[in-house]
N, C-alpha and C positions, 0 to 999 in steps of 0.2 A: 485687765489681762484675759477674763475669761470672755468678754465680749470678742477680743480679737481673736480667741481660737476658734469660737462659733462662728465669726465671719469666715475664718478661713477653711473651716468644714463645709460651709454652705457653698463656696467658691469652688471646693473640690466637687461635691455631689452634683453643683450645677454643670461643672463641665463634663463631669462622666454623663450625665443626661443628654447634654448637646451632642457627645461623640456617639451615644448610641442611636440617637435620631439619625445622626449623618449616616451610621452603619446600615440602619434598617432601610434611607431612602436608596442608599448606594445597592443594597441587595436587590430591591423591587424596581429602581429605575436604570442605574447607573451601569449595574452589571451587563445589562443587555446591550451598552454601547462597548463593554470591553471586549466580549466575545460575540461578532456579529451573527453567528451562526449557531442555532442549537441542531445538535446531531440527531439525524433522522435515519431510523433503522428501516429496513425494507421489510418487505412480506408482512405479518399481522399487525404491525405497528404502523403502518400507513394506510389510509391516512390518520393523523395523531386527532385525538378529540381534543378541543379548546380547554386547557386546564383550567380550574377554578382559580380563583386569585384567593392568595394564601395570606391568612390574617396577619397581620404585623405583628401579634402578640407573639406568634409562635416561632419568631426566631430569636432565639437568645444570643447572646454574645459570648458564647463559649469557644469560639472558633479561636479566641486568643490562646488556648491552653489545649486546643484540638485541632491537628493539623488536618484531619477530614473535614470538620465543619469550615476551616479557612479554605481548603481550596473548592469544596462546595459553593461557597459564596461567588465564584467565579465561573462553575460549570453546570450548575442547575438551570432547567429552562426558564425563560421568564415568561410572563404573561403574554397574552394576545399573540400566540404562535400560530401561523397562517396554516391551512389543511388545503389537500386537492381538490376538496369539495367544490362544485360548481355554487356560485351565488343563486339564491332562490329566485331572483327577479333578472332575468337576462334579455327581456324582450326588447330594452332599448340599445342594445350592442349590436354593433354590427357583426353581419355572420361570418366576416372573416376574421373577427377578433379572437385570437386562441388564447390569449394569457392576459393578465393586468399586472402590474406592477407594485410593489411595496417598497418605494426607494428608502426608508429607513434602514431596512436590514437587507436590501438588495434580493429580496426572495420574489421570485415568481411564481405566480398561482396558476396553475392550469385548468382553464375550463373542460378538457377533455381526460377521461379517465384514463389512466394507465391501462394498457392491454394485458387482459388477465395471464395471458401465456407467459408474459415477461415475469409476471410475480409469480406465475407457477415453477417457471425455471429457477429462479433464486431458490424459492424455497425447496427445491428437488435436490439442489447444490448443496446448499447448507445442511438440510438434512443428511445428504450422504457423508459429508464430512463427519459429522456427530457419529454417524452407524460406525464409519470405518476407524475412527478413533476408539469407539469402544469394541471392537471387534479383536478379538484374541488370536485370531486366525492371520492378521496382516502385522507383523512386527518390524521395526526399525530402530536403529539407535535413536534413543532420547524420545520415544513416545510417551513413556510413561513418566518422564521426571515432570516437575513442577516448574511455574514459571520462573520461580524465584532460583531453581536450580540451573536456568539458561546463562551461560557467561555472556559479559557485556558485549563481547566482539561480535557475538552470533546475533545481537540485536541491530546490527548497523543499516540491515535493509529495510527498516520500519521508520518511514519518514512522517512527521508530526506537522499538521497545520492547527495551531491552536485557535486561530480567527474563524475557522468553521468546523473546528470540532471534527478535524479527519485525520484518520492514520492510514498510509498506504504502506504496504509491504511491496517493495519493486522486485521483479524477476527479470534479470537480463534476458533479451533475446524474446521478450514478450510485451513490444510495445512500449518499454520501460522508458524510453527517452522522450516520448511524448507525454506520457503520463508524469514524469519528473518536469517537464516544462510546465503541465497544468497546476502541478504544486507550487512551484516557483510564481506563478502568476496568483494564486489563491493566496498565499502566504506573504504577497508584497515582497520579496527578496529582494527583487531589482529595482531599487529607486533612483539609480543614477539618471540623468538626463538623457534623452534620446531613445532610451529603450521602450518599445511598446508595451502597455501592462496587459492587453488582453488579447494579445497575437502570439499563439503558443511557437509558432514557426520563426517569429522574429529572434526568439532568444538563442544565442550563437550556442553551438553544440558545445564549445570547451566550457561555456558555463552550466550546460545541462548536466554534467557529470561532474562537476566542481561539488566538492563535498561541502564547502562552505556555504553554498547556496541551501542547503538542506540541513533541517534540524532532526536528528535521529536520536533514537532511543540509547545508542551508544555514548551519545554525546551528554546526556542527562547527568552523568557522575560529576562532570567538571561544573555543571551549572548548580546542581541541587546536594551534591554530597550524599552523607545519610539518609536522604528523604528519597534519593532517586527511584528506589524500587516501588517505594510507597506511591509516589506522583505515577510512574509508569503504570500502575495498575489502576488507580484511578480514571486516567485517561482511557486504560482499554476498556473499561466498565461505562463510559460516559460517551466517548467519541464513536464514530462511525469508520468501522474498520474495513479495508477492501485490498484486493489482491486480483492481479490478471495473470491466466497460465495458459498453457498450449499443451498439444500432444508431445510428451517427452522425446521420441525417437525425433520428431520434426524438429521440436528446439535444437536437438543436438546438431543434427544437418544444418541448421541456420547459423549455429555457432561456429562449426568448422569454416562454413562459406566465408562468413565475414572474417574471422580472424586468421584463416591460413590459407584463403584461395586468393587472399588479397595482401598486397605487401603491410605487414604491419611490424615495425621494428622491434617493439616491446614483447608483442607475443612470439615472434620469431625466437628471440634469445631466450626468453624463459621456458617456452613449450616445444617449438619445432624444432629446435637444435637437437631438444634431448629425444623426440620421438625420431629424428632422422640417424641418431648415433645407435638407438636401442634397436629401431626396426627395420631401416632405411638403409643399412649397408653404406653408410656414410661415417665412418669413424672421426673426420674431421669435415664437418659442414661448412660451407662458406661462413666466413666472419659476418657478413650482414645480409639483412633480407634482400636489398637492391642485388646484391651480388648473386645471391641464391635465386632469384628469379629470372635475373638475366640469363642464368643456366638451365632454367627451367626445373630449379629442385625445389620441392617443397613437399610436407608429408602428404600423404594420401589420408583420404577418409578411412580406410582399414587402419593405416599408422595410428590414427586419432583414436579408433575406437580399441586396438590394442593398448594404447597409453592409459585410457579410463579403466581398462580391465587389469592392469599390471598392479599387483600389490605394493610395488614399489613406490606407485604414483602418491596413493596417500601417506606413504610415510615419509615421503620426501617434504609434503606440505598439503593441506586440504585441497580439495577440487576448487578449480577456480570458480567465481560467481556466475561463470557464462555457461557453465556445464555442471554445476553443483545441484543437487535434486530440491526442490521447491520446499518440500517438507523440512529440509535443513535451512533454507533462507527465513520461512516466514512462519515456522512453529504452528501449523493449523491445528495442533491438537493440543496446544497449550493457550491458543488465541483464538477466540469465536470469532471469525470473521462476518461481517452483516452482508458484505457482497462479495460474490466470485464470480468474475468475469471470465471469459474465454476469448483467446484470439481468433477462434474459427468464428465466434458471433461479435466480434469487436464493436462495429458500428452500433448494433443495437443494444450491446451491454453498455458502452459508452453512455449513449445517449440515455439509456436507463438510470445509469448511477448518477450523472449529472443532475438530472431531475431530481432523484431523491436526495441528494445532498442541497438542492434548491439553489445551484449555482450555474444552470445552463444559461441563464442570461447574463453572467460574467463571463463564461469562457464557453469555447466547442473544442470539443474534440478533433483534433486535425487528421483528415484524410490520408494516409500514405499513400504516395505515388510510387514508393520504392517496391522492387521486385521482391516479393515475398516468398519464402519458401512454401510450396504446397505441399498437402500431406501424401498427393497422389505420386509424389516423385519417390517415397520410400522405398520401393521394389527396385528403383534404379540405383540408389545410393548405396542400398544395401546389399547389392549383386555381388560385389566383392568381397563382401564380410563373410567369413565362415558362419554356417548355421550355429553349430557351437557357442561361437562368440555372441552370436545374436542372442542366444538363450541365455546366456550369462549378462549379456548387457540388460535384458529383461528383468532379470532376478535384481540388479543394483539400482533400477529406476520403477520397479514394480509399486513401490508404496504411492508415488506421484500419479502413476495410472489409475490405482484403485481408489485414492483419496480424492480424486477430481473427475471421475467417471470416464474416463478414456478407456475405450475397447482394448484387449490385449490382441496385439498383432498378429494372430494364428498364422496367416498366410507367409509372414516373414520366419516364424519359428518351426514351422512343420515342413519346410521344404526338403 
């Protein structure tokens, strides 16, 4: 009886020992295949020093009882991380060679250093965000709340790509369609036949804005339950976080042009009819957008600004995402973004960001051929808006101006 009991004990101990060896091996080797990309933060964190190999004895199996350790099994950087530094001996390489590839992780190693002005630009933008969030002279709703205090429904603009360790906060009317396309390609959300995996413009527009194509923070509750907030904070700490912004007034012009100067049945019924009834002397506006456009009826830009400034608008419903302030969409005082792109420098910023993420050999940011709203048009568009209304509008969007470094439009506000 004693021999049989000892045998069972040895079997249990031996099994536990083998499981521990498998866990250690997965941590050092397997995890590098589970997450194919280690997040790379810009600024002083790039280039990364090659990390020293961790002793296997330093990893204890405490993750079975500790959610932090369990998650870190998959999120911590693996060994052998590449850097942007050029190799010591390049004498045998062609003068035209600009990069070499590491197929195992699809990383591109650049032989040419990143322009210092691009690094400085990002450092200035991130520093400005930190300073403005700490500055008591700029106040706005939700500025001083914690991340845990942000309602789940307000986290729906944070798109997560676990394959490459990326979090993107999308802002409508700031090239978000193309960035969503890139996120779809990186996360491999499209696996059906016939859809090119590396051509962003080949992705149909109806899929780009289909919520099922993107895994957002707001969906964490359905998947992770009570651990959702904890996992969100772990990913925010480990992943590379970015957003793109533009001049707030120009963004409003772009939203108006896209949603009200073009026939859009949904926006006509939800917003245009309200504007026409309240400010356009149309007590019974046409029932459909086609009928309204055939009669030459649609809200003016001045009506749109009146709608934004009307206290009743926010009482009825929160601002639509196309004109909601960026600080309400992306929470820059609760989330420390690693990269802040501007639409005004979109091509340079996109190239810089994809290089930092080490995915510029996987996908390229598509150059838009559409007629973009230019900042030089502001004076023409606002010519029909009273000066007092312009000043009230600036107060409404002042946090976005100051957080992201856009100059106050004095020429519009002091006429």
